[in-house]
C-alpha positions in Angstrom: -150.2 167.9 -28.4 -148.3 164.5 -28.3 -147.0 163.1 -24.8 -145.4 159.9 -23.6 -146.3 158.7 -20.2 -144.2 156.0 -18.4 -146.2 154.4 -15.4 -143.8 152.3 -13.1 -144.3 150.3 -10.2 -144.4 146.9 -8.3 -147.7 145.8 -9.8 -148.8 147.6 -13.2 -149.2 144.5 -15.4 -152.2 142.1 -15.3 -154.4 144.6 -13.4 -156.4 145.9 -16.3 -154.3 149.1 -16.6 -154.3 149.2 -20.5 -158.1 149.1 -20.6 -158.4 151.4 -17.8 -156.2 153.9 -19.6 -158.0 153.6 -23.0 -161.5 153.9 -21.6 -160.5 157.1 -19.8 -158.5 158.4 -22.8 -161.8 158.2 -24.8 -163.7 159.9 -22.1 -161.1 162.9 -22.2 -161.2 163.4 -26.0 -157.9 161.8 -26.8 -158.1 160.8 -30.3 -154.7 159.0 -30.9 -153.6 156.4 -28.4 -151.1 153.5 -27.8 -150.2 151.7 -24.7 -148.2 148.6 -23.9 -146.6 146.7 -21.1 -142.8 146.7 -20.5 -140.2 147.0 -18.0 -138.0 149.9 -16.9 -135.2 149.6 -14.5 -136.5 146.0 -13.3 -139.9 147.5 -12.5 -143.2 146.8 -14.4 -144.1 149.7 -16.6 -146.9 150.7 -18.6 -145.8 152.9 -21.6 -148.5 155.2 -23.1 -148.4 157.7 -26.0 -151.4 160.0 -26.5 -152.3 162.8 -28.9 -155.2 165.2 -28.5 -155.9 168.9 -28.1 -153.6 170.5 -25.7 -156.2 171.1 -23.0 -157.6 167.6 -23.4 -154.2 165.9 -23.1 -153.4 168.1 -19.9 -156.7 167.1 -18.4 -156.1 163.5 -19.2 -152.5 163.7 -17.7 -153.9 165.1 -14.4 -156.3 162.0 -14.3 -153.6 159.4 -15.1 -151.2 160.9 -12.5 -154.1 160.6 -9.8 -156.1 157.6 -10.7 -154.9 153.8 -11.0 -156.5 150.5 -11.2 -157.5 149.1 -7.9 -154.9 146.4 -7.7 -152.2 148.4 -9.2 -149.1 149.5 -7.1 -147.6 152.7 -8.9 -144.3 154.1 -7.9 -144.0 156.8 -10.4 -145.5 158.4 -13.3 -143.3 160.2 -15.8 -144.4 162.6 -18.6 -142.3 163.3 -21.7 -142.7 165.1 -25.0 -143.2 162.5 -27.9 -142.7 163.1 -31.6 -143.3 159.6 -33.1 -146.4 158.0 -34.7 -149.6 157.4 -32.5 -152.4 155.4 -34.1 -156.0 156.5 -33.6 -157.5 155.2 -30.5 -160.2 153.3 -32.6 -157.4 151.4 -34.3 -155.5 150.7 -31.2 -158.7 149.5 -29.5 -159.5 147.2 -32.3 -156.0 145.8 -32.5 -155.8 145.4 -28.5 -159.2 143.7 -28.3 -158.4 141.1 -30.9 -155.3 140.5 -29.3 -156.9 139.9 -25.9 -159.5 137.6 -27.4 -156.8 135.7 -29.1 -155.2 135.0 -25.6 -158.5 133.5 -24.5 -159.0 131.0 -27.3 -156.3 128.5 -26.0 -158.0 128.6 -22.6 -161.5 128.1 -24.2 -160.1 125.1 -26.2 -158.7 123.6 -22.9 -161.9 124.1 -21.2 -163.8 122.4 -24.2 -161.4 119.5 -24.0 -161.8 119.1 -20.3 -165.5 119.4 -20.6 -165.5 116.4 -23.1 -163.2 114.5 -20.8 -165.7 115.1 -18.0 -168.9 114.2 -19.9 -167.2 110.9 -21.0 -166.4 110.2 -17.4 -169.8 111.0 -16.5 -171.5 108.7 -18.9 -169.1 106.0 -17.7 -170.1 106.6 -14.2 -173.8 106.5 -15.0 -173.3 103.3 -16.6 -171.7 101.7 -13.6 -174.3 103.0 -11.5 -177.1 101.6 -13.7 -175.3 98.2 -13.8 -175.1 98.2 -10.1 -178.3 99.3 -9.3 -179.6 96.4 -11.7 -177.6 94.0 -9.8 -179.0 95.2 -6.4 -182.5 94.9 -7.7 -181.8 91.4 -9.0 -180.3 90.4 -5.5 -183.4 91.9 -3.8 -185.7 90.0 -6.0 -184.1 86.8 -5.1 -184.4 87.4 -1.6 -188.3 87.5 -1.7 
């Protein structure tokens, strides 16, 4: 059985919804799965296509209609028949995880660059502290 589910609301993006749906789909025995963020009528939307045995899909739909990520604000869950291609859940997850990791690479590079600058600044500060400490020690010796 193939089904398309459209979840709309004020806040359904950037709340972990796609991971939430994928993890639960796997638990319900859904074997083909695709999900992506979009907009519908100026609302945030999560578009979900699933395929599995009829009973598994129906049980999963019940779960999706009643459960949301903690920070999500859902207005409506719409269910429609779907006839298009749906990749395997494993294929979807590999592609999705690679995409999510790829989003993190620029952030990691920025952190690395900032860390290098911070270490350089730290080295400069330590050099000044050593220099000033030596001056203070020299002045104290002269006072003796």
